PAZABA-704396 format. One record per residue: x, y, z of N, C-alpha, C, CB in turn; residue in three letters. Coordinates in nm, 4 decimals, decimal comma. Each point is the difference from the previous one (the first is absolute). Glycine has a CB too. Example, Ala and Ser with C-alpha at 12.3 -4.5 7.8 and 13.67 -1.06 7.14 Angstrom:
<sites>
+----------+----------+----------+----------+----------+----------+----------+----------+----------+----------+----------+----------+---------+
:      n_x :      n_y :      n_z :     ca_x :     ca_y :     ca_z :      c_x :      c_y :      c_z :     cb_x :     cb_y :     cb_z : residuo :
+----------+----------+----------+----------+----------+----------+----------+----------+----------+----------+----------+----------+---------+
:   1,3190 :  -0,5690 :   0,7800 :  -0,0890 :   0,1190 :   0,0000 :   0,0900 :   0,1200 :   0,0000 :  -0,1892 :  -0,1173 :   0,1246 :     ALA :
:   0,1542 :   0,2223 :  -0,1966 :   0,0820 :   0,1190 :   0,0060 :  -0,0770 :   0,1090 :   0,0730 :   0,1184 :  -0,0628 :  -0,2145 :     SER :
+----------+----------+----------+----------+----------+----------+----------+----------+----------+----------+----------+----------+---------+
</sites>
This chain:
<sites>
+----------+----------+----------+----------+----------+----------+----------+----------+----------+----------+----------+----------+---------+
:      n_x :      n_y :      n_z :     ca_x :     ca_y :     ca_z :      c_x :      c_y :      c_z :     cb_x :     cb_y :     cb_z : residuo :
+----------+----------+----------+----------+----------+----------+----------+----------+----------+----------+----------+----------+---------+
:   4,6917 :   5,2298 :  11,1804 :   0,1079 :   0,0852 :   0,0462 :   0,1355 :  -0,0566 :  -0,0428 :  -0,1414 :   0,0722 :   0,1952 :     MET :
:   0,1553 :  -0,2023 :  -0,1847 :   0,1256 :  -0,0651 :  -0,0358 :   0,0281 :   0,0126 :  -0,1493 :  -0,0313 :  -0,1598 :   0,1899 :     GLU :
:  -0,0721 :   0,1511 :  -0,2694 :   0,0167 :   0,0121 :  -0,1451 :   0,0461 :   0,1409 :  -0,0376 :  -0,1780 :  -0,1750 :  -0,0351 :     GLU :
:   0,1240 :   0,2723 :   0,1064 :   0,0379 :   0,1386 :  -0,0284 :   0,1477 :   0,0238 :   0,0331 :  -0,2367 :   0,0738 :   0,0469 :     ARG :
:   0,2826 :  -0,1308 :   0,0640 :   0,1402 :   0,0139 :   0,0391 :   0,0908 :  -0,0648 :  -0,1037 :  -0,0667 :   0,0024 :   0,2422 :     ALA :
:   0,0272 :  -0,1191 :  -0,2916 :   0,0784 :  -0,0676 :  -0,1031 :   0,0035 :   0,0821 :  -0,1285 :  -0,0608 :  -0,2215 :   0,1004 :     LYS :
:  -0,0535 :   0,2807 :  -0,1342 :  -0,0076 :   0,0808 :  -0,1215 :   0,0902 :   0,1232 :   0,0112 :  -0,2358 :  -0,0806 :  -0,0385 :     ALA :
:   0,2346 :   0,1444 :   0,1559 :   0,0867 :   0,1159 :   0,0211 :   0,1475 :  -0,0391 :  -0,0072 :  -0,1780 :   0,1044 :   0,1424 :     LEU :
:   0,2094 :  -0,2192 :  -0,0852 :   0,1380 :  -0,0461 :  -0,0006 :   0,0476 :  -0,0291 :  -0,1417 :  -0,0329 :  -0,0952 :   0,2285 :     LYS :
:  -0,0502 :   0,0311 :  -0,3072 :   0,0388 :  -0,0298 :  -0,1383 :   0,0072 :   0,1277 :  -0,0829 :  -0,1064 :  -0,2267 :   0,0191 :     THR :
:   0,0175 :   0,3224 :   0,0087 :   0,0038 :   0,1265 :  -0,0731 :   0,1296 :   0,0751 :   0,0297 :  -0,2514 :   0,0120 :   0,0065 :     ALA :
:   0,2935 :  -0,0132 :   0,1196 :   0,1256 :   0,0648 :   0,0361 :   0,1177 :  -0,0682 :  -0,0682 :  -0,0985 :   0,0672 :   0,2199 :     LYS :
:   0,0967 :  -0,1989 :  -0,2206 :   0,1092 :  -0,0748 :  -0,0626 :   0,0064 :   0,0285 :  -0,1493 :  -0,0235 :  -0,1791 :   0,1736 :     ALA :
:  -0,0925 :   0,1858 :  -0,2379 :  -0,0036 :   0,0293 :  -0,1434 :   0,0488 :   0,1421 :  -0,0281 :  -0,1912 :  -0,1609 :  -0,0269 :     GLU :
:   0,1542 :   0,2548 :   0,1131 :   0,0447 :   0,1382 :  -0,0178 :   0,1518 :   0,0101 :   0,0139 :  -0,2208 :   0,0824 :   0,0881 :     ALA :
:   0,2755 :  -0,1542 :   0,0080 :   0,1451 :   0,0001 :   0,0172 :   0,0699 :  -0,0635 :  -0,1199 :  -0,0316 :  -0,0105 :   0,2481 :     LEU :
:  -0,0254 :  -0,0970 :  -0,2986 :   0,0572 :  -0,0666 :  -0,1182 :  -0,0004 :   0,0945 :  -0,1190 :  -0,0781 :  -0,2234 :   0,0848 :     GLN :
:  -0,0349 :   0,2929 :  -0,1050 :  -0,0115 :   0,0916 :  -0,1132 :   0,1001 :   0,1145 :   0,0131 :  -0,2432 :  -0,0593 :  -0,0234 :     ALA :
:   0,2571 :   0,1109 :   0,1445 :   0,0936 :   0,1096 :   0,0220 :   0,1438 :  -0,0460 :  -0,0232 :  -0,1595 :   0,1022 :   0,1652 :     LYS :
:   0,1908 :  -0,2217 :  -0,1210 :   0,1355 :  -0,0525 :  -0,0178 :   0,0303 :  -0,0269 :  -0,1465 :  -0,0117 :  -0,1009 :   0,2275 :     ALA :
:  -0,0884 :   0,0586 :  -0,3025 :   0,0245 :  -0,0296 :  -0,1411 :   0,0126 :   0,1281 :  -0,0830 :  -0,1249 :  -0,2157 :   0,0273 :     SER :
:   0,0693 :   0,3270 :   0,0214 :   0,0107 :   0,1272 :  -0,0715 :   0,1438 :   0,0514 :   0,0001 :  -0,2370 :   0,0529 :   0,0626 :     GLU :
:   0,3080 :  -0,0747 :   0,0468 :   0,1357 :   0,0506 :   0,0151 :   0,0978 :  -0,1100 :  -0,0394 :  -0,0716 :   0,1585 :   0,1852 :     VAL :
:   0,1647 :  -0,1247 :  -0,2705 :   0,1024 :  -0,0955 :  -0,0412 :   0,0933 :  -0,0275 :   0,1180 :  -0,0132 :   0,0809 :  -0,2407 :     GLU :
:   0,0672 :  -0,2014 :   0,2507 :   0,0889 :  -0,0314 :   0,1127 :   0,1211 :   0,0926 :   0,0100 :  -0,0733 :  -0,2349 :  -0,0215 :     PRO :
:   0,1254 :   0,2837 :  -0,0904 :   0,1156 :   0,0891 :   0,0036 :  -0,0366 :   0,1378 :   0,0551 :   0,0963 :  -0,1237 :  -0,1948 :     GLU :
:  -0,2228 :   0,1622 :   0,1860 :  -0,0423 :   0,1323 :   0,0442 :  -0,0396 :   0,0026 :   0,1473 :  -0,0760 :   0,0450 :  -0,2319 :     GLN :
:   0,0556 :  -0,1604 :   0,2923 :  -0,0382 :  -0,0039 :   0,1409 :   0,1163 :   0,0448 :   0,0866 :  -0,1621 :  -0,1861 :  -0,0462 :     ARG :
:   0,1317 :   0,2615 :   0,1501 :   0,1054 :   0,0441 :   0,0906 :   0,0180 :  -0,0975 :   0,1150 :  -0,0490 :   0,2363 :  -0,0611 :     THR :
:  -0,0500 :  -0,3174 :   0,0885 :   0,0072 :  -0,0941 :   0,1098 :   0,0010 :  -0,1417 :  -0,0547 :  -0,1182 :   0,1618 :   0,1521 :     ARG :
:   0,2060 :  -0,2437 :  -0,1010 :   0,0134 :  -0,1367 :  -0,0475 :  -0,1112 :  -0,0849 :   0,0593 :   0,2498 :   0,0271 :  -0,0230 :     VAL :
:  -0,3094 :  -0,1094 :  -0,0590 :  -0,1034 :  -0,0927 :   0,0440 :   0,0621 :  -0,1378 :   0,0192 :  -0,1794 :   0,1322 :  -0,1211 :     GLN :
:   0,1141 :  -0,2164 :   0,1978 :   0,0487 :  -0,1356 :   0,0203 :   0,0033 :  -0,0727 :  -0,1336 :  -0,0915 :  -0,0034 :   0,2353 :     PHE :
:   0,2025 :  -0,0589 :  -0,2635 :   0,0133 :  -0,0742 :  -0,1244 :   0,0668 :   0,0782 :  -0,1110 :  -0,1999 :  -0,1228 :   0,0654 :     GLY :
:   0,2171 :   0,2544 :  -0,0489 :   0,0680 :   0,0798 :  -0,1019 :   0,1488 :  -0,0332 :  -0,0017 :  -0,1702 :   0,1842 :   0,0271 :     ASP :
:   0,2288 :  -0,1781 :  -0,1436 :   0,1434 :  -0,0195 :  -0,0136 :   0,0631 :   0,1381 :  -0,0109 :  -0,0279 :  -0,2280 :  -0,1136 :     VAL :
:   0,1215 :   0,2560 :   0,2016 :   0,0637 :   0,1312 :   0,0003 :   0,1409 :  -0,0117 :  -0,0549 :  -0,1390 :   0,0719 :   0,1969 :     VAL :
:   0,1851 :   0,0334 :  -0,2617 :   0,1316 :   0,0003 :  -0,0614 :   0,1026 :   0,0772 :   0,0823 :  -0,1112 :  -0,0190 :  -0,2208 :     GLN :
:   0,0662 :   0,0933 :   0,3197 :   0,0903 :   0,0806 :   0,0808 :  -0,0599 :   0,0149 :   0,1398 :   0,0851 :   0,1245 :  -0,2055 :     ARG :
:  -0,0037 :  -0,0882 :   0,3026 :  -0,0555 :   0,0252 :   0,1331 :  -0,0830 :   0,1279 :  -0,0010 :   0,1958 :  -0,1181 :   0,1063 :     PRO :
:  -0,2819 :   0,1370 :  -0,0083 :  -0,0831 :   0,1205 :   0,0018 :   0,0836 :   0,1261 :   0,0174 :  -0,1869 :  -0,1351 :   0,0941 :     PRO :
:   0,1375 :   0,2442 :  -0,1462 :   0,0656 :   0,1292 :   0,0144 :  -0,0515 :   0,0628 :   0,1289 :   0,0248 :   0,0303 :  -0,2532 :     ILE :
:   0,0675 :   0,0101 :   0,3383 :  -0,0389 :   0,0565 :   0,1277 :  -0,0219 :   0,1502 :  -0,0126 :   0,1274 :  -0,1802 :   0,1189 :     PHE :
:  -0,2123 :   0,2314 :  -0,0331 :  -0,0265 :   0,1437 :  -0,0001 :   0,1202 :   0,0747 :   0,0568 :  -0,2478 :  -0,0421 :   0,0246 :     SER :
:   0,2494 :   0,1720 :  -0,0422 :   0,1113 :   0,0808 :   0,0514 :   0,0086 :  -0,0073 :   0,1519 :  -0,0238 :   0,1530 :  -0,1961 :     ARG :
:  -0,0930 :  -0,1571 :   0,2613 :  -0,0011 :  -0,0066 :   0,1456 :   0,0644 :  -0,1291 :   0,0484 :  -0,2076 :   0,1402 :   0,0050 :     GLU :
:   0,1764 :  -0,2509 :  -0,0722 :   0,0579 :  -0,1282 :   0,0391 :   0,1506 :  -0,0008 :  -0,0224 :  -0,2160 :  -0,1135 :  -0,0554 :     ALA :
:   0,2614 :   0,1721 :  -0,0536 :   0,1435 :   0,0065 :  -0,0265 :   0,0716 :   0,0865 :   0,1034 :  -0,0460 :  -0,0320 :  -0,2438 :     LEU :
:  -0,0183 :   0,1424 :   0,2854 :   0,0601 :   0,0859 :   0,1018 :   0,0111 :  -0,0739 :   0,1328 :  -0,0933 :   0,2026 :  -0,1154 :     LYS :
:  -0,0110 :  -0,2783 :   0,1511 :   0,0040 :  -0,0757 :   0,1248 :   0,1107 :  -0,1045 :  -0,0033 :  -0,2456 :   0,0375 :   0,0296 :     LEU :
:   0,2627 :  -0,1032 :  -0,1439 :   0,1058 :  -0,0995 :  -0,0128 :   0,1373 :   0,0613 :   0,0130 :  -0,1484 :  -0,1328 :  -0,1446 :     GLY :
:   0,1684 :   0,2483 :   0,0832 :   0,1292 :   0,0675 :   0,0091 :   0,0261 :   0,0464 :   0,1427 :  -0,0205 :   0,0729 :  -0,2395 :     ALA :
:  -0,0836 :  -0,0260 :   0,3063 :   0,0146 :   0,0462 :   0,1377 :   0,0346 :  -0,1168 :   0,0919 :  -0,1636 :   0,1863 :  -0,0442 :     ARG :
:   0,1041 :  -0,3022 :   0,0203 :   0,0280 :  -0,1169 :   0,0829 :   0,1430 :  -0,0486 :  -0,0212 :  -0,2422 :  -0,0639 :  -0,0097 :     ALA :
:   0,2913 :   0,0717 :  -0,1128 :   0,1369 :  -0,0443 :  -0,0274 :   0,1024 :   0,0937 :   0,0617 :  -0,0789 :  -0,1040 :  -0,2119 :     LYS :
:   0,0481 :   0,2326 :   0,2161 :   0,0961 :   0,0973 :   0,0505 :  -0,0030 :   0,0131 :   0,1516 :  -0,0229 :   0,1209 :  -0,2139 :     SER :
:  -0,0733 :  -0,1842 :   0,2802 :  -0,0097 :   0,0106 :   0,1455 :   0,1221 :  -0,0644 :   0,0645 :  -0,2521 :  -0,0020 :  -0,0129 :     ALA :
:   0,2973 :   0,0626 :   0,1225 :   0,1162 :  -0,0534 :   0,0694 :  -0,0382 :  -0,1294 :   0,0707 :   0,0945 :   0,2324 :   0,0301 :     LYS :
:  -0,0059 :  -0,3306 :  -0,0325 :  -0,0297 :  -0,1236 :   0,0730 :   0,0051 :   0,0255 :   0,1497 :   0,0939 :  -0,1375 :  -0,1885 :     PRO :
:  -0,1697 :   0,0615 :   0,2630 :  -0,0056 :   0,0170 :   0,1442 :   0,1233 :  -0,0561 :   0,0686 :  -0,2472 :  -0,0099 :  -0,0134 :     GLY :
:   0,2468 :   0,0123 :   0,1462 :   0,1143 :  -0,0512 :   0,0749 :   0,0164 :  -0,1497 :  -0,0177 :  -0,0309 :   0,1824 :   0,1646 :     MET :
:  -0,0765 :  -0,2528 :  -0,1957 :   0,0085 :  -0,1447 :  -0,0138 :   0,0806 :  -0,0417 :  -0,1218 :  -0,2188 :  -0,0174 :   0,1140 :     LEU :
:   0,2332 :   0,1045 :  -0,2083 :   0,0735 :  -0,0350 :  -0,1210 :   0,1482 :   0,0285 :   0,0211 :  -0,2024 :   0,0498 :  -0,1437 :     ALA :
:   0,2685 :  -0,1353 :   0,2188 :   0,1426 :   0,0176 :   0,0264 :   0,0802 :  -0,0444 :  -0,1213 :  -0,0369 :  -0,0346 :   0,2470 :     ALA :
:   0,1576 :   0,0882 :  -0,2567 :   0,0847 :  -0,0335 :  -0,1147 :   0,0364 :  -0,1478 :   0,0003 :   0,0908 :   0,2333 :   0,0001 :     LYS :
:  -0,0589 :  -0,2871 :   0,1155 :   0,0269 :  -0,1434 :   0,0035 :  -0,0694 :  -0,0614 :   0,1204 :   0,2215 :   0,0334 :  -0,1160 :     ASN :
:  -0,2323 :  -0,1615 :   0,1156 :  -0,0785 :  -0,0710 :   0,1002 :   0,0639 :   0,0066 :   0,1386 :  -0,0818 :  -0,1512 :  -0,1801 :     LEU :
:   0,2129 :   0,1562 :   0,1873 :   0,0683 :   0,0048 :   0,1296 :  -0,0343 :   0,1290 :   0,0746 :   0,1870 :  -0,1406 :  -0,0934 :     ALA :
:  -0,1913 :   0,2521 :   0,0223 :  -0,0371 :   0,1266 :   0,0637 :  -0,1413 :  -0,0068 :   0,0559 :   0,1529 :   0,1228 :  -0,1556 :     ASP :
:  -0,2428 :  -0,1780 :   0,0777 :  -0,1392 :  -0,0114 :   0,0429 :  -0,0107 :  -0,0911 :   0,1220 :  -0,0772 :   0,0376 :  -0,2368 :     TYR :
:   0,1478 :  -0,1499 :   0,2349 :  -0,0054 :  -0,0937 :   0,1119 :   0,0540 :   0,0644 :   0,1270 :   0,0253 :  -0,1916 :  -0,1596 :     ALA :
:   0,0824 :   0,2680 :   0,1490 :   0,0554 :   0,0654 :   0,1191 :  -0,0960 :   0,1056 :   0,0540 :   0,2320 :  -0,0414 :  -0,0862 :     SER :
:  -0,3007 :   0,1127 :  -0,0013 :  -0,0987 :   0,0990 :   0,0456 :  -0,1147 :  -0,0674 :   0,0745 :   0,0598 :   0,1478 :  -0,1938 :     LYS :
:  -0,1042 :  -0,2625 :   0,1422 :  -0,1089 :  -0,0729 :   0,0660 :   0,0459 :  -0,0500 :   0,1361 :  -0,0940 :  -0,0685 :  -0,2236 :     VAL :
:   0,2150 :   0,0131 :   0,2317 :   0,0520 :  -0,0491 :   0,1278 :   0,0114 :   0,1136 :   0,1009 :   0,1254 :  -0,1808 :  -0,1205 :     GLN :
:  -0,0767 :   0,2949 :   0,0767 :   0,0112 :   0,1151 :   0,0901 :  -0,1368 :   0,0453 :   0,0494 :   0,2078 :   0,0707 :  -0,1196 :     ASN :
:  -0,3061 :  -0,0728 :   0,0323 :  -0,1350 :   0,0407 :   0,0395 :  -0,0564 :  -0,0964 :   0,1040 :  -0,0367 :   0,1028 :  -0,2270 :     ALA :
:   0,0572 :  -0,2344 :   0,2088 :  -0,0478 :  -0,0981 :   0,0977 :   0,0727 :   0,0154 :   0,1338 :  -0,0539 :  -0,1581 :  -0,1880 :     TYR :
:   0,1841 :   0,1828 :   0,1843 :   0,0748 :   0,0206 :   0,1239 :  -0,0517 :   0,1223 :   0,0749 :   0,2014 :  -0,1068 :  -0,1045 :     GLU :
:  -0,2353 :   0,2112 :   0,0315 :  -0,0543 :   0,1211 :   0,0616 :  -0,1350 :  -0,0281 :   0,0657 :   0,1208 :   0,1397 :  -0,1705 :     GLU :
:  -0,2052 :  -0,2177 :   0,1037 :  -0,1304 :  -0,0353 :   0,0567 :   0,0190 :  -0,0822 :   0,1266 :  -0,1044 :   0,0041 :  -0,2292 :     VAL :
:   0,1961 :  -0,1017 :   0,2257 :   0,0264 :  -0,0834 :   0,1180 :   0,0512 :   0,0853 :   0,1161 :   0,0511 :  -0,1960 :  -0,1498 :     LYS :
:   0,0390 :   0,2898 :   0,1193 :   0,0561 :   0,0863 :   0,1034 :  -0,1095 :   0,0828 :   0,0661 :   0,2173 :   0,0090 :  -0,1252 :     ARG :
:  -0,3075 :   0,0456 :   0,0447 :  -0,1092 :   0,0806 :   0,0558 :  -0,0931 :  -0,0847 :   0,0854 :   0,0138 :   0,1521 :  -0,1975 :     LYS :
:  -0,0385 :  -0,2763 :   0,1557 :  -0,0868 :  -0,0883 :   0,0793 :   0,0650 :  -0,0347 :   0,1329 :  -0,0971 :  -0,0940 :  -0,2106 :     ARG :
:   0,2284 :   0,0663 :   0,2075 :   0,0705 :  -0,0307 :   0,1247 :  -0,0067 :   0,1185 :   0,0960 :   0,1537 :  -0,1556 :  -0,1245 :     ARG :
:  -0,1302 :   0,2752 :   0,0720 :  -0,0054 :   0,1197 :   0,0842 :  -0,1393 :   0,0193 :   0,0583 :   0,1803 :   0,1047 :  -0,1385 :     GLU :
:  -0,2829 :  -0,1288 :   0,0568 :  -0,1375 :   0,0161 :   0,0476 :  -0,0328 :  -0,1044 :   0,1060 :  -0,0665 :   0,0943 :  -0,2230 :     ALA :
:   0,1126 :  -0,2183 :   0,2035 :  -0,0298 :  -0,1041 :   0,0986 :   0,0769 :   0,0240 :   0,1294 :  -0,0432 :  -0,1629 :  -0,1859 :     SER :
:   0,1670 :   0,2135 :   0,1767 :   0,0765 :   0,0321 :   0,1206 :  -0,0651 :   0,1151 :   0,0753 :   0,2105 :  -0,0797 :  -0,1109 :     GLN :
:  -0,2620 :   0,1775 :   0,0382 :  -0,0675 :   0,1125 :   0,0652 :  -0,1260 :  -0,0480 :   0,0705 :   0,0915 :   0,1580 :  -0,1730 :     ALA :
:  -0,1607 :  -0,2541 :   0,1148 :  -0,1219 :  -0,0530 :   0,0622 :   0,0337 :  -0,0804 :   0,1249 :  -0,1118 :  -0,0073 :  -0,2246 :     ASN :
:   0,2205 :  -0,0717 :   0,2213 :   0,0353 :  -0,0802 :   0,1177 :   0,0539 :   0,0876 :   0,1125 :   0,0497 :  -0,1943 :  -0,1497 :     THR :
:   0,0185 :   0,3024 :   0,1176 :   0,0505 :   0,0906 :   0,1026 :  -0,1119 :   0,0827 :   0,0615 :   0,2180 :   0,0091 :  -0,1199 :     LEU :
:  -0,3202 :   0,0171 :   0,0442 :  -0,1101 :   0,0835 :   0,0461 :  -0,0943 :  -0,0722 :   0,0936 :   0,0177 :   0,1239 :  -0,2103 :     GLY :
:  -0,0086 :  -0,2539 :   0,2243 :  -0,0910 :  -0,0761 :   0,0870 :   0,0293 :   0,0159 :   0,1419 :  -0,0259 :  -0,1578 :  -0,1738 :     ARG :
+----------+----------+----------+----------+----------+----------+----------+----------+----------+----------+----------+----------+---------+
</sites>
């Protein structure tokens, strides 16, 4: 059984070698390990559309124009959270 598995494995490897040698490296559409490429891969139209869509997307609120604006927004958000917690804890102590 083991010999048969080895024979099948070598037959597959030989078939792949023969198929690879039939096609010239310049004609292959997919790069193999060890190939030397002269240019980056050409992307499909769908990939180019996705890239353009990602670049044109509006930045979120986190992308502030300068760091001071962002820092003040974060501080205000933390102060708001603290205020709500204080109100909730006062409501709990009054309700007892």
